[in-house]
All heavy atoms as TSV, in Angstrom:
chain	resi	resn	atom	element	x	y	z
A	1	MET	N	N	-94.609	-89.159	118.499
A	1	MET	CA	C	-93.560	-89.339	117.513
A	1	MET	C	C	-92.774	-90.616	117.799
A	1	MET	O	O	-92.400	-91.323	116.876
A	1	MET	CB	C	-92.650	-88.100	117.534
A	1	MET	CG	C	-91.500	-88.154	116.595
A	1	MET	SD	S	-92.034	-87.638	114.989
A	1	MET	CE	C	-90.537	-87.654	114.111
A	2	LYS	N	N	-92.515	-90.893	119.079
A	2	LYS	CA	C	-91.743	-92.073	119.425
A	2	LYS	C	C	-92.493	-93.349	119.051
A	2	LYS	O	O	-91.897	-94.310	118.549
A	2	LYS	CB	C	-91.414	-92.054	120.911
A	2	LYS	CG	C	-90.415	-93.084	121.312
A	2	LYS	CD	C	-89.992	-92.913	122.759
A	2	LYS	CE	C	-88.922	-93.918	123.091
A	2	LYS	NZ	N	-88.434	-93.787	124.439
A	3	LYS	N	N	-93.821	-93.368	119.285
A	3	LYS	CA	C	-94.610	-94.547	118.915
A	3	LYS	C	C	-94.600	-94.739	117.399
A	3	LYS	O	O	-94.514	-95.856	116.908
A	3	LYS	CB	C	-96.052	-94.401	119.408
A	3	LYS	CG	C	-96.246	-94.702	120.845
A	3	LYS	CD	C	-97.731	-94.647	121.188
A	3	LYS	CE	C	-97.931	-95.005	122.638
A	3	LYS	NZ	N	-99.348	-94.991	123.000
A	4	TRP	N	N	-94.710	-93.645	116.695
A	4	TRP	CA	C	-94.713	-93.729	115.236
A	4	TRP	C	C	-93.390	-94.313	114.744
A	4	TRP	O	O	-93.377	-95.175	113.878
A	4	TRP	CB	C	-94.916	-92.340	114.651
A	4	TRP	CG	C	-94.870	-92.320	113.151
A	4	TRP	CD1	C	-95.886	-92.638	112.309
A	4	TRP	CD2	C	-93.758	-91.997	112.324
A	4	TRP	NE1	N	-95.477	-92.524	111.001
A	4	TRP	CE2	C	-94.157	-92.129	110.993
A	4	TRP	CE3	C	-92.443	-91.607	112.587
A	4	TRP	CZ2	C	-93.315	-91.891	109.924
A	4	TRP	CZ3	C	-91.608	-91.368	111.518
A	4	TRP	CH2	C	-92.044	-91.514	110.209
A	5	PHE	N	N	-92.282	-93.857	115.331
A	5	PHE	CA	C	-90.962	-94.334	114.901
A	5	PHE	C	C	-90.755	-95.798	115.296
A	5	PHE	O	O	-90.202	-96.580	114.522
A	5	PHE	CB	C	-89.859	-93.455	115.503
A	5	PHE	CG	C	-88.497	-93.728	114.944
A	5	PHE	CD1	C	-88.158	-93.294	113.671
A	5	PHE	CD2	C	-87.546	-94.412	115.689
A	5	PHE	CE1	C	-86.910	-93.547	113.145
A	5	PHE	CE2	C	-86.291	-94.662	115.166
A	5	PHE	CZ	C	-85.966	-94.224	113.889
A	6	ASN	N	N	-91.191	-96.172	116.479
A	6	ASN	CA	C	-91.000	-97.549	116.951
A	6	ASN	C	C	-91.836	-98.558	116.177
A	6	ASN	O	O	-91.468	-99.724	116.097
A	6	ASN	CB	C	-91.316	-97.654	118.444
A	6	ASN	CG	C	-90.228	-97.029	119.290
A	6	ASN	OD1	O	-89.088	-96.896	118.849
A	6	ASN	ND2	N	-90.588	-96.625	120.492
A	7	SER	N	N	-92.933	-98.113	115.603
A	7	SER	CA	C	-93.792	-99.046	114.873
A	7	SER	C	C	-93.309	-99.294	113.444
A	7	SER	O	O	-93.875	-100.122	112.751
A	7	SER	CB	C	-95.230	-98.529	114.854
A	7	SER	OG	O	-95.313	-97.352	114.081
A	8	ARG	N	N	-92.285	-98.608	113.005
A	8	ARG	CA	C	-91.765	-98.777	111.639
A	8	ARG	C	C	-90.816	-99.964	111.542
A	8	ARG	O	O	-90.209	-100.384	112.527
A	8	ARG	CB	C	-91.018	-97.521	111.189
A	8	ARG	CG	C	-91.863	-96.293	111.152
A	8	ARG	CD	C	-92.874	-96.392	110.053
A	8	ARG	NE	N	-93.846	-95.315	110.201
A	8	ARG	CZ	C	-95.075	-95.382	109.761
A	8	ARG	NH1	N	-95.504	-96.426	109.141
A	8	ARG	NH2	N	-95.895	-94.385	109.952
A	9	SER	N	N	-90.652	-100.489	110.328
A	9	SER	CA	C	-89.730	-101.601	110.120
A	9	SER	C	C	-88.289	-101.099	110.212
A	9	SER	O	O	-88.019	-99.894	110.180
A	9	SER	CB	C	-89.970	-102.226	108.739
A	9	SER	OG	O	-89.616	-101.309	107.732
A	10	PHE	N	N	-87.365	-102.038	110.308
A	10	PHE	CA	C	-85.952	-101.682	110.450
A	10	PHE	C	C	-85.453	-100.884	109.246
A	10	PHE	O	O	-84.705	-99.914	109.397
A	10	PHE	CB	C	-85.105	-102.945	110.635
A	10	PHE	CG	C	-83.646	-102.653	110.733
A	10	PHE	CD1	C	-83.118	-102.082	111.873
A	10	PHE	CD2	C	-82.801	-102.926	109.668
A	10	PHE	CE1	C	-81.768	-101.797	111.973
A	10	PHE	CE2	C	-81.458	-102.642	109.752
A	10	PHE	CZ	C	-80.939	-102.083	110.909
A	11	SER	N	N	-85.857	-101.277	108.059
A	11	SER	CA	C	-85.379	-100.570	106.858
A	11	SER	C	C	-85.885	-99.126	106.822
A	11	SER	O	O	-85.156	-98.210	106.440
A	11	SER	CB	C	-85.799	-101.317	105.593
A	11	SER	OG	O	-87.203	-101.402	105.510
A	12	LYS	N	N	-87.121	-98.908	107.254
A	12	LYS	CA	C	-87.652	-97.540	107.300
A	12	LYS	C	C	-86.945	-96.719	108.375
A	12	LYS	O	O	-86.650	-95.540	108.170
A	12	LYS	CB	C	-89.155	-97.553	107.566
A	12	LYS	CG	C	-89.943	-98.168	106.451
A	12	LYS	CD	C	-90.800	-97.157	105.809
A	12	LYS	CE	C	-91.632	-97.883	104.765
A	12	LYS	NZ	N	-92.106	-97.034	103.751
A	13	LYS	N	N	-86.663	-97.330	109.532
A	13	LYS	CA	C	-85.936	-96.633	110.585
A	13	LYS	C	C	-84.545	-96.234	110.093
A	13	LYS	O	O	-84.074	-95.126	110.350
A	13	LYS	CB	C	-85.799	-97.515	111.821
A	13	LYS	CG	C	-87.054	-97.672	112.609
A	13	LYS	CD	C	-86.798	-98.579	113.805
A	13	LYS	CE	C	-88.070	-98.875	114.552
A	13	LYS	NZ	N	-87.858	-99.776	115.681
A	14	LEU	N	N	-83.906	-97.157	109.411
A	14	LEU	CA	C	-82.581	-96.881	108.870
A	14	LEU	C	C	-82.646	-95.743	107.859
A	14	LEU	O	O	-81.816	-94.829	107.880
A	14	LEU	CB	C	-82.013	-98.145	108.225
A	14	LEU	CG	C	-80.573	-98.100	107.765
A	14	LEU	CD1	C	-79.659	-97.904	108.962
A	14	LEU	CD2	C	-80.216	-99.375	107.042
A	15	PHE	N	N	-83.636	-95.776	106.996
A	15	PHE	CA	C	-83.806	-94.717	106.004
A	15	PHE	C	C	-84.038	-93.369	106.667
A	15	PHE	O	O	-83.377	-92.377	106.348
A	15	PHE	CB	C	-84.969	-95.052	105.069
A	15	PHE	CG	C	-85.289	-93.951	104.109
A	15	PHE	CD1	C	-84.498	-93.744	102.994
A	15	PHE	CD2	C	-86.380	-93.120	104.319
A	15	PHE	CE1	C	-84.793	-92.724	102.103
A	15	PHE	CE2	C	-86.673	-92.099	103.442
A	15	PHE	CZ	C	-85.881	-91.906	102.326
A	16	TYR	N	N	-84.958	-93.307	107.623
A	16	TYR	CA	C	-85.276	-92.042	108.298
A	16	TYR	C	C	-84.115	-91.536	109.146
A	16	TYR	O	O	-83.975	-90.341	109.367
A	16	TYR	CB	C	-86.533	-92.179	109.159
A	16	TYR	CG	C	-87.799	-92.369	108.356
A	16	TYR	CD1	C	-88.733	-93.326	108.707
A	16	TYR	CD2	C	-88.054	-91.586	107.237
A	16	TYR	CE1	C	-89.892	-93.503	107.974
A	16	TYR	CE2	C	-89.212	-91.748	106.497
A	16	TYR	CZ	C	-90.122	-92.712	106.873
A	16	TYR	OH	O	-91.265	-92.873	106.140
A	17	SER	N	N	-83.280	-92.442	109.628
A	17	SER	CA	C	-82.134	-92.028	110.433
A	17	SER	C	C	-80.989	-91.510	109.568
A	17	SER	O	O	-80.292	-90.576	109.948
A	17	SER	CB	C	-81.623	-93.198	111.266
A	17	SER	OG	O	-82.604	-93.631	112.151
A	18	LEU	N	N	-80.783	-92.114	108.418
A	18	LEU	CA	C	-79.655	-91.736	107.569
A	18	LEU	C	C	-79.973	-90.603	106.601
A	18	LEU	O	O	-79.053	-89.951	106.098
A	18	LEU	CB	C	-79.145	-92.950	106.798
A	18	LEU	CG	C	-78.496	-94.030	107.644
A	18	LEU	CD1	C	-78.075	-95.190	106.773
A	18	LEU	CD2	C	-77.315	-93.481	108.412
A	19	TRP	N	N	-81.226	-90.387	106.315
A	19	TRP	CA	C	-81.614	-89.350	105.353
A	19	TRP	C	C	-81.070	-87.968	105.707
A	19	TRP	O	O	-80.470	-87.306	104.850
A	19	TRP	CB	C	-83.137	-89.329	105.209
A	19	TRP	CG	C	-83.634	-88.296	104.264
A	19	TRP	CD1	C	-84.221	-87.124	104.574
A	19	TRP	CD2	C	-83.570	-88.331	102.838
A	19	TRP	NE1	N	-84.534	-86.423	103.448
A	19	TRP	CE2	C	-84.143	-87.145	102.362
A	19	TRP	CE3	C	-83.087	-89.252	101.928
A	19	TRP	CZ2	C	-84.227	-86.860	101.012
A	19	TRP	CZ3	C	-83.197	-88.972	100.585
A	19	TRP	CH2	C	-83.747	-87.785	100.148
A	20	PRO	N	N	-81.204	-87.493	106.947
A	20	PRO	CA	C	-80.647	-86.169	107.271
A	20	PRO	C	C	-79.129	-86.114	107.129
A	20	PRO	O	O	-78.577	-85.101	106.691
A	20	PRO	CB	C	-81.051	-85.942	108.727
A	20	PRO	CG	C	-82.180	-86.861	108.971
A	20	PRO	CD	C	-81.986	-88.018	108.067
A	21	LEU	N	N	-78.436	-87.196	107.475
A	21	LEU	CA	C	-76.977	-87.223	107.324
A	21	LEU	C	C	-76.557	-87.144	105.869
A	21	LEU	O	O	-75.624	-86.417	105.507
A	21	LEU	CB	C	-76.406	-88.490	107.963
A	21	LEU	CG	C	-76.547	-88.598	109.469
A	21	LEU	CD1	C	-76.081	-89.956	109.951
A	21	LEU	CD2	C	-75.745	-87.503	110.142
A	22	VAL	N	N	-77.250	-87.879	105.035
A	22	VAL	CA	C	-76.935	-87.864	103.598
A	22	VAL	C	C	-77.208	-86.486	103.010
A	22	VAL	O	O	-76.401	-85.953	102.244
A	22	VAL	CB	C	-77.741	-88.956	102.856
A	22	VAL	CG1	C	-77.624	-88.810	101.358
A	22	VAL	CG2	C	-77.289	-90.333	103.306
A	23	MET	N	N	-78.322	-85.882	103.380
A	23	MET	CA	C	-78.659	-84.560	102.856
A	23	MET	C	C	-77.672	-83.499	103.341
A	23	MET	O	O	-77.281	-82.610	102.576
A	23	MET	CB	C	-80.090	-84.177	103.239
A	23	MET	CG	C	-81.144	-85.023	102.548
A	23	MET	SD	S	-80.954	-85.102	100.751
A	23	MET	CE	C	-81.322	-83.433	100.310
A	24	ALA	N	N	-77.253	-83.581	104.608
A	24	ALA	CA	C	-76.288	-82.619	105.139
A	24	ALA	C	C	-74.952	-82.754	104.409
A	24	ALA	O	O	-74.321	-81.749	104.044
A	24	ALA	CB	C	-76.107	-82.832	106.637
A	25	ALA	N	N	-74.515	-83.977	104.180
A	25	ALA	CA	C	-73.261	-84.193	103.448
A	25	ALA	C	C	-73.380	-83.686	102.012
A	25	ALA	O	O	-72.447	-83.058	101.491
A	25	ALA	CB	C	-72.902	-85.674	103.453
A	26	LEU	N	N	-74.500	-83.936	101.387
A	26	LEU	CA	C	-74.709	-83.479	100.016
A	26	LEU	C	C	-74.690	-81.952	99.924
A	26	LEU	O	O	-74.070	-81.379	99.020
A	26	LEU	CB	C	-76.033	-84.023	99.481
A	26	LEU	CG	C	-76.373	-83.743	98.034
A	26	LEU	CD1	C	-75.353	-84.396	97.115
A	26	LEU	CD2	C	-77.751	-84.267	97.721
A	27	LEU	N	N	-75.332	-81.299	100.867
A	27	LEU	CA	C	-75.333	-79.835	100.887
A	27	LEU	C	C	-73.939	-79.278	101.147
A	27	LEU	O	O	-73.525	-78.293	100.520
A	27	LEU	CB	C	-76.309	-79.319	101.941
A	27	LEU	CG	C	-77.788	-79.445	101.598
A	27	LEU	CD1	C	-78.649	-79.067	102.787
A	27	LEU	CD2	C	-78.131	-78.575	100.401
A	28	ALA	N	N	-73.196	-79.905	102.044
A	28	ALA	CA	C	-71.839	-79.440	102.335
A	28	ALA	C	C	-70.939	-79.603	101.119
A	28	ALA	O	O	-70.181	-78.684	100.766
A	28	ALA	CB	C	-71.277	-80.203	103.525
A	29	ILE	N	N	-71.015	-80.730	100.458
A	29	ILE	CA	C	-70.188	-80.967	99.274
A	29	ILE	C	C	-70.577	-80.007	98.154
A	29	ILE	O	O	-69.707	-79.460	97.469
A	29	ILE	CB	C	-70.308	-82.439	98.818
A	29	ILE	CG1	C	-69.620	-83.341	99.834
A	29	ILE	CG2	C	-69.721	-82.637	97.432
A	29	ILE	CD1	C	-69.854	-84.815	99.613
A	30	SER	N	N	-71.849	-79.776	97.974
A	30	SER	CA	C	-72.303	-78.843	96.936
A	30	SER	C	C	-71.811	-77.429	97.220
A	30	SER	O	O	-71.365	-76.721	96.317
A	30	SER	CB	C	-73.818	-78.838	96.844
A	30	SER	OG	O	-74.301	-80.095	96.493
A	31	GLY	N	N	-71.893	-77.013	98.466
A	31	GLY	CA	C	-71.422	-75.676	98.836
A	31	GLY	C	C	-69.932	-75.516	98.612
A	31	GLY	O	O	-69.481	-74.495	98.081
A	32	LEU	N	N	-69.155	-76.509	99.012
A	32	LEU	CA	C	-67.706	-76.446	98.802
A	32	LEU	C	C	-67.364	-76.448	97.313
A	32	LEU	O	O	-66.473	-75.713	96.868
A	32	LEU	CB	C	-67.017	-77.613	99.495
A	32	LEU	CG	C	-66.951	-77.522	101.018
A	32	LEU	CD1	C	-66.405	-78.816	101.597
A	32	LEU	CD2	C	-66.088	-76.351	101.440
A	33	GLU	N	N	-68.033	-77.262	96.546
A	33	GLU	CA	C	-67.781	-77.321	95.102
A	33	GLU	C	C	-68.094	-75.984	94.440
A	33	GLU	O	O	-67.352	-75.506	93.585
A	33	GLU	CB	C	-68.616	-78.433	94.481
A	33	GLU	CG	C	-68.339	-78.660	93.022
A	33	GLU	CD	C	-66.949	-79.203	92.757
A	33	GLU	OE1	O	-66.400	-79.891	93.620
A	33	GLU	OE2	O	-66.412	-78.925	91.671
A	34	PHE	N	N	-69.191	-75.360	94.840
A	34	PHE	CA	C	-69.542	-74.051	94.296
A	34	PHE	C	C	-68.493	-73.012	94.661
A	34	PHE	O	O	-68.081	-72.203	93.829
A	34	PHE	CB	C	-70.920	-73.614	94.818
A	34	PHE	CG	C	-71.310	-72.242	94.361
A	34	PHE	CD1	C	-71.771	-72.040	93.079
A	34	PHE	CD2	C	-71.207	-71.165	95.219
A	34	PHE	CE1	C	-72.120	-70.777	92.645
A	34	PHE	CE2	C	-71.550	-69.893	94.805
A	34	PHE	CZ	C	-72.010	-69.699	93.512
A	35	TYR	N	N	-68.033	-73.033	95.920
A	35	TYR	CA	C	-67.030	-72.080	96.387
A	35	TYR	C	C	-65.724	-72.228	95.598
A	35	TYR	O	O	-65.174	-71.249	95.102
A	35	TYR	CB	C	-66.780	-72.294	97.884
A	35	TYR	CG	C	-65.644	-71.481	98.439
A	35	TYR	CD1	C	-65.771	-70.106	98.607
A	35	TYR	CD2	C	-64.446	-72.081	98.796
A	35	TYR	CE1	C	-64.727	-69.358	99.113
A	35	TYR	CE2	C	-63.403	-71.345	99.301
A	35	TYR	CZ	C	-63.542	-69.982	99.456
A	35	TYR	OH	O	-62.506	-69.246	99.946
A	36	TYR	N	N	-65.243	-73.467	95.464
A	36	TYR	CA	C	-63.983	-73.678	94.757
A	36	TYR	C	C	-64.097	-73.370	93.267
A	36	TYR	O	O	-63.198	-72.779	92.680
A	36	TYR	CB	C	-63.481	-75.108	94.954
A	36	TYR	CG	C	-62.945	-75.359	96.339
A	36	TYR	CD1	C	-63.357	-76.457	97.077
A	36	TYR	CD2	C	-62.039	-74.486	96.929
A	36	TYR	CE1	C	-62.870	-76.681	98.358
A	36	TYR	CE2	C	-61.550	-74.704	98.198
A	36	TYR	CZ	C	-61.963	-75.805	98.905
A	36	TYR	OH	O	-61.491	-76.027	100.163
A	37	SER	N	N	-65.187	-73.750	92.652
A	37	SER	CA	C	-65.339	-73.477	91.220
A	37	SER	C	C	-65.474	-71.984	90.952
A	37	SER	O	O	-64.944	-71.477	89.959
A	37	SER	CB	C	-66.527	-74.236	90.641
A	37	SER	OG	O	-67.730	-73.812	91.231
A	38	SER	N	N	-66.152	-71.253	91.840
A	38	SER	CA	C	-66.266	-69.805	91.632
A	38	SER	C	C	-64.913	-69.124	91.806
A	38	SER	O	O	-64.589	-68.181	91.088
A	38	SER	CB	C	-67.302	-69.200	92.572
A	38	SER	OG	O	-66.903	-69.322	93.909
A	39	ARG	N	N	-64.091	-69.622	92.734
A	39	ARG	CA	C	-62.738	-69.056	92.897
A	39	ARG	C	C	-61.882	-69.333	91.667
A	39	ARG	O	O	-61.124	-68.471	91.223
A	39	ARG	CB	C	-62.070	-69.628	94.139
A	39	ARG	CG	C	-62.624	-69.025	95.409
A	39	ARG	CD	C	-61.834	-69.403	96.609
A	39	ARG	NE	N	-60.446	-68.971	96.435
A	39	ARG	CZ	C	-59.486	-69.213	97.293
A	39	ARG	NH1	N	-59.754	-69.885	98.381
A	39	ARG	NH2	N	-58.267	-68.808	97.081
A	40	ILE	N	N	-61.985	-70.521	91.114
A	40	ILE	CA	C	-61.217	-70.862	89.909
A	40	ILE	C	C	-61.652	-69.980	88.748
A	40	ILE	O	O	-60.818	-69.433	88.018
A	40	ILE	CB	C	-61.387	-72.358	89.575
A	40	ILE	CG1	C	-60.641	-73.212	90.599
A	40	ILE	CG2	C	-60.880	-72.660	88.167
A	40	ILE	CD1	C	-60.930	-74.692	90.492
A	41	LEU	N	N	-62.966	-69.828	88.560
A	41	LEU	CA	C	-63.467	-68.997	87.464
A	41	LEU	C	C	-63.062	-67.540	87.647
A	41	LEU	O	O	-62.710	-66.861	86.671
A	41	LEU	CB	C	-64.988	-69.106	87.366
A	41	LEU	CG	C	-65.507	-70.386	86.744
A	41	LEU	CD1	C	-67.023	-70.442	86.849
A	41	LEU	CD2	C	-65.073	-70.509	85.312
A	42	GLU	N	N	-63.096	-67.052	88.866
A	42	GLU	CA	C	-62.701	-65.673	89.129
A	42	GLU	C	C	-61.223	-65.471	88.797
A	42	GLU	O	O	-60.847	-64.473	88.181
A	42	GLU	CB	C	-62.961	-65.336	90.592
A	42	GLU	CG	C	-62.652	-63.909	90.958
A	42	GLU	CD	C	-62.936	-63.617	92.418
A	42	GLU	OE1	O	-63.636	-64.408	93.072
A	42	GLU	OE2	O	-62.447	-62.577	92.898
A	43	GLY	N	N	-60.389	-66.426	89.182
A	43	GLY	CA	C	-58.963	-66.337	88.872
A	43	GLY	C	C	-58.699	-66.361	87.379
A	43	GLY	O	O	-57.872	-65.594	86.863
A	44	LYS	N	N	-59.387	-67.227	86.665
A	44	LYS	CA	C	-59.203	-67.309	85.213
A	44	LYS	C	C	-59.690	-66.037	84.521
A	44	LYS	O	O	-59.085	-65.578	83.558
A	44	LYS	CB	C	-59.919	-68.534	84.653
A	44	LYS	CG	C	-59.213	-69.814	84.994
A	44	LYS	CD	C	-59.825	-70.993	84.282
A	44	LYS	CE	C	-59.090	-72.234	84.705
A	44	LYS	NZ	N	-58.593	-72.998	83.595
A	45	ALA	N	N	-60.795	-65.470	85.010
A	45	ALA	CA	C	-61.305	-64.230	84.422
A	45	ALA	C	C	-60.325	-63.087	84.653
A	45	ALA	O	O	-60.063	-62.286	83.738
A	45	ALA	CB	C	-62.665	-63.882	85.007
A	46	LYS	N	N	-59.747	-62.999	85.844
A	46	LYS	CA	C	-58.767	-61.947	86.121
A	46	LYS	C	C	-57.531	-62.106	85.244
A	46	LYS	O	O	-57.010	-61.128	84.709
A	46	LYS	CB	C	-58.367	-61.973	87.597
A	46	LYS	CG	C	-59.394	-61.388	88.509
A	46	LYS	CD	C	-58.926	-61.414	89.956
A	46	LYS	CE	C	-59.969	-60.847	90.886
A	46	LYS	NZ	N	-59.538	-60.887	92.289
A	47	GLU	N	N	-57.065	-63.346	85.098
A	47	GLU	CA	C	-55.900	-63.608	84.256
A	47	GLU	C	C	-56.180	-63.217	82.801
A	47	GLU	O	O	-55.359	-62.582	82.145
A	47	GLU	CB	C	-55.535	-65.085	84.341
A	47	GLU	CG	C	-54.315	-65.475	83.563
A	47	GLU	CD	C	-54.030	-66.966	83.667
A	47	GLU	OE1	O	-54.416	-67.591	84.673
A	47	GLU	OE2	O	-53.430	-67.489	82.722
A	48	TYR	N	N	-57.350	-63.584	82.308
A	48	TYR	CA	C	-57.720	-63.248	80.932
A	48	TYR	C	C	-57.788	-61.731	80.744
A	48	TYR	O	O	-57.291	-61.197	79.747
A	48	TYR	CB	C	-59.065	-63.886	80.587
A	48	TYR	CG	C	-59.593	-63.469	79.236
A	48	TYR	CD1	C	-59.054	-63.981	78.067
A	48	TYR	CD2	C	-60.639	-62.551	79.134
A	48	TYR	CE1	C	-59.532	-63.594	76.831
A	48	TYR	CE2	C	-61.117	-62.150	77.906
A	48	TYR	CZ	C	-60.565	-62.676	76.758
A	48	TYR	OH	O	-61.034	-62.283	75.540
A	49	LEU	N	N	-58.390	-61.032	81.703
A	49	LEU	CA	C	-58.512	-59.578	81.581
A	49	LEU	C	C	-57.149	-58.884	81.668
A	49	LEU	O	O	-56.906	-57.899	80.975
A	49	LEU	CB	C	-59.461	-59.030	82.641
A	49	LEU	CG	C	-60.934	-59.364	82.408
A	49	LEU	CD1	C	-61.769	-58.898	83.587
A	49	LEU	CD2	C	-61.434	-58.748	81.115
A	50	LYS	N	N	-56.241	-59.412	82.496
A	50	LYS	CA	C	-54.892	-58.848	82.550
A	50	LYS	C	C	-54.186	-59.022	81.217
A	50	LYS	O	O	-53.533	-58.097	80.718
A	50	LYS	CB	C	-54.077	-59.508	83.658
A	50	LYS	CG	C	-54.376	-59.010	85.032
A	50	LYS	CD	C	-53.494	-59.697	86.051
A	50	LYS	CE	C	-53.869	-59.287	87.457
A	50	LYS	NZ	N	-53.052	-59.996	88.468
A	51	ASN	N	N	-54.292	-60.208	80.635
A	51	ASN	CA	C	-53.665	-60.455	79.334
A	51	ASN	C	C	-54.279	-59.560	78.255
A	51	ASN	O	O	-53.559	-59.007	77.415
A	51	ASN	CB	C	-53.803	-61.918	78.932
A	51	ASN	CG	C	-52.944	-62.832	79.767
A	51	ASN	OD1	O	-51.971	-62.402	80.384
A	51	ASN	ND2	N	-53.302	-64.096	79.805
A	52	LEU	N	N	-55.575	-59.419	78.271
A	52	LEU	CA	C	-56.258	-58.581	77.299
A	52	LEU	C	C	-55.839	-57.130	77.460
A	52	LEU	O	O	-55.586	-56.429	76.467
A	52	LEU	CB	C	-57.772	-58.718	77.453
A	52	LEU	CG	C	-58.647	-58.003	76.436
A	52	LEU	CD1	C	-58.400	-58.557	75.039
A	52	LEU	CD2	C	-60.103	-58.146	76.815
A	53	ALA	N	N	-55.733	-56.667	78.699
A	53	ALA	CA	C	-55.314	-55.284	78.942
A	53	ALA	C	C	-53.879	-55.061	78.484
A	53	ALA	O	O	-53.558	-54.019	77.902
A	53	ALA	CB	C	-55.450	-54.949	80.425
A	54	SER	N	N	-52.994	-56.025	78.714
A	54	SER	CA	C	-51.606	-55.846	78.297
A	54	SER	C	C	-51.487	-55.855	76.771
A	54	SER	O	O	-50.724	-55.078	76.203
A	54	SER	CB	C	-50.716	-56.901	78.933
A	54	SER	OG	O	-50.532	-58.003	78.134
A	55	VAL	N	N	-52.237	-56.701	76.099
A	55	VAL	CA	C	-52.214	-56.717	74.628
A	55	VAL	C	C	-52.770	-55.407	74.085
A	55	VAL	O	O	-52.210	-54.815	73.157
A	55	VAL	CB	C	-53.014	-57.930	74.088
A	55	VAL	CG1	C	-53.267	-57.806	72.607
A	55	VAL	CG2	C	-52.287	-59.217	74.401
A	56	THR	N	N	-53.855	-54.937	74.660
A	56	THR	CA	C	-54.452	-53.672	74.217
A	56	THR	C	C	-53.493	-52.516	74.455
A	56	THR	O	O	-53.316	-51.658	73.586
A	56	THR	CB	C	-55.774	-53.418	74.966
A	56	THR	OG1	O	-56.634	-54.533	74.763
A	56	THR	CG2	C	-56.456	-52.166	74.471
A	57	GLN	N	N	-52.850	-52.511	75.596
A	57	GLN	CA	C	-51.899	-51.446	75.906
A	57	GLN	C	C	-50.713	-51.475	74.940
A	57	GLN	O	O	-50.262	-50.433	74.466
A	57	GLN	CB	C	-51.396	-51.585	77.339
A	57	GLN	CG	C	-50.450	-50.498	77.754
A	57	GLN	CD	C	-49.949	-50.700	79.176
A	57	GLN	OE1	O	-50.146	-51.767	79.752
A	57	GLN	NE2	N	-49.323	-49.686	79.724
A	58	SER	N	N	-50.220	-52.667	74.622
A	58	SER	CA	C	-49.089	-52.746	73.692
A	58	SER	C	C	-49.486	-52.292	72.295
A	58	SER	O	O	-48.703	-51.655	71.599
A	58	SER	CB	C	-48.522	-54.162	73.655
A	58	SER	OG	O	-49.436	-55.046	73.064
A	59	LYS	N	N	-50.697	-52.603	71.882
A	59	LYS	CA	C	-51.145	-52.167	70.559
A	59	LYS	C	C	-51.358	-50.669	70.526
A	59	LYS	O	O	-51.066	-50.020	69.523
A	59	LYS	CB	C	-52.425	-52.894	70.150
A	59	LYS	CG	C	-52.184	-54.350	69.830
A	59	LYS	CD	C	-53.358	-54.920	69.098
A	59	LYS	CE	C	-53.110	-56.369	68.831
A	59	LYS	NZ	N	-52.650	-56.640	67.505
A	60	VAL	N	N	-51.857	-50.089	71.603
A	60	VAL	CA	C	-52.081	-48.642	71.650
A	60	VAL	C	C	-50.753	-47.900	71.691
A	60	VAL	O	O	-50.548	-46.902	71.012
A	60	VAL	CB	C	-52.965	-48.270	72.855
A	60	VAL	CG1	C	-52.962	-46.776	73.106
A	60	VAL	CG2	C	-54.385	-48.755	72.624
A	61	SER	N	N	-49.787	-48.387	72.479
A	61	SER	CA	C	-48.524	-47.667	72.600
A	61	SER	C	C	-47.674	-47.758	71.335
A	61	SER	O	O	-46.879	-46.889	71.094
A	61	SER	CB	C	-47.714	-48.119	73.796
A	61	SER	OG	O	-47.999	-49.364	74.249
A	62	TYR	N	N	-47.821	-48.799	70.548
A	62	TYR	CA	C	-47.000	-48.955	69.349
A	62	TYR	C	C	-47.710	-48.532	68.077
A	62	TYR	O	O	-47.162	-48.641	67.001
A	62	TYR	CB	C	-46.530	-50.397	69.208
A	62	TYR	CG	C	-45.591	-50.788	70.321
A	62	TYR	CD1	C	-45.895	-51.865	71.140
A	62	TYR	CD2	C	-44.425	-50.082	70.543
A	62	TYR	CE1	C	-45.063	-52.244	72.170
A	62	TYR	CE2	C	-43.571	-50.453	71.570
A	62	TYR	CZ	C	-43.887	-51.512	72.383
A	62	TYR	OH	O	-43.047	-51.868	73.394
A	63	THR	N	N	-48.909	-48.016	68.180
A	63	THR	CA	C	-49.636	-47.556	67.004
A	63	THR	C	C	-49.092	-46.171	66.620
A	63	THR	O	O	-49.098	-45.248	67.435
A	63	THR	CB	C	-51.142	-47.449	67.280
A	63	THR	OG1	O	-51.611	-48.724	67.723
A	63	THR	CG2	C	-51.913	-47.019	66.050
A	64	PRO	N	N	-48.597	-46.046	65.403
A	64	PRO	CA	C	-48.101	-44.733	65.003
A	64	PRO	C	C	-49.224	-43.724	64.863
A	64	PRO	O	O	-50.339	-44.064	64.466
A	64	PRO	CB	C	-47.439	-44.999	63.651
A	64	PRO	CG	C	-48.029	-46.260	63.165
A	64	PRO	CD	C	-48.488	-47.043	64.368
A	65	ILE	N	N	-48.934	-42.514	65.230
A	65	ILE	CA	C	-49.927	-41.433	65.127
A	65	ILE	C	C	-49.817	-40.842	63.730
A	65	ILE	O	O	-48.750	-40.441	63.277
A	65	ILE	CB	C	-49.673	-40.340	66.191
A	65	ILE	CG1	C	-49.799	-40.976	67.583
A	65	ILE	CG2	C	-50.627	-39.188	66.021
A	65	ILE	CD1	C	-49.450	-40.044	68.703
A	66	LEU	N	N	-50.926	-40.800	63.046
A	66	LEU	CA	C	-50.938	-40.260	61.680
A	66	LEU	C	C	-51.088	-38.739	61.722
A	66	LEU	O	O	-51.870	-38.214	62.495
A	66	LEU	CB	C	-52.102	-40.874	60.882
A	66	LEU	CG	C	-52.028	-42.390	60.674
A	66	LEU	CD1	C	-53.304	-42.865	60.004
A	66	LEU	CD2	C	-50.821	-42.752	59.836
A	67	PRO	N	N	-50.330	-38.036	60.866
A	67	PRO	CA	C	-50.444	-36.574	60.849
A	67	PRO	C	C	-51.711	-36.076	60.214
A	67	PRO	O	O	-52.432	-36.620	59.528
A	67	PRO	CB	C	-49.238	-36.109	60.063
A	67	PRO	CG	C	-48.691	-37.291	59.357
A	67	PRO	CD	C	-49.307	-38.496	59.977
């Protein structure tokens, strides 16, 4: 492996050396973005459902009962 790496040009060595770092950073950023976006969506869904439940409850409590 060492001979194979030493026989490569500088640009290829640079590419092979930086590729894992770039991929690790990309995976970390993607994971964090997914985590934060899912938390935001979960919060918005809970807020929407609370509002919907309160509107439904107010409509049910103020609906007159017909004889």
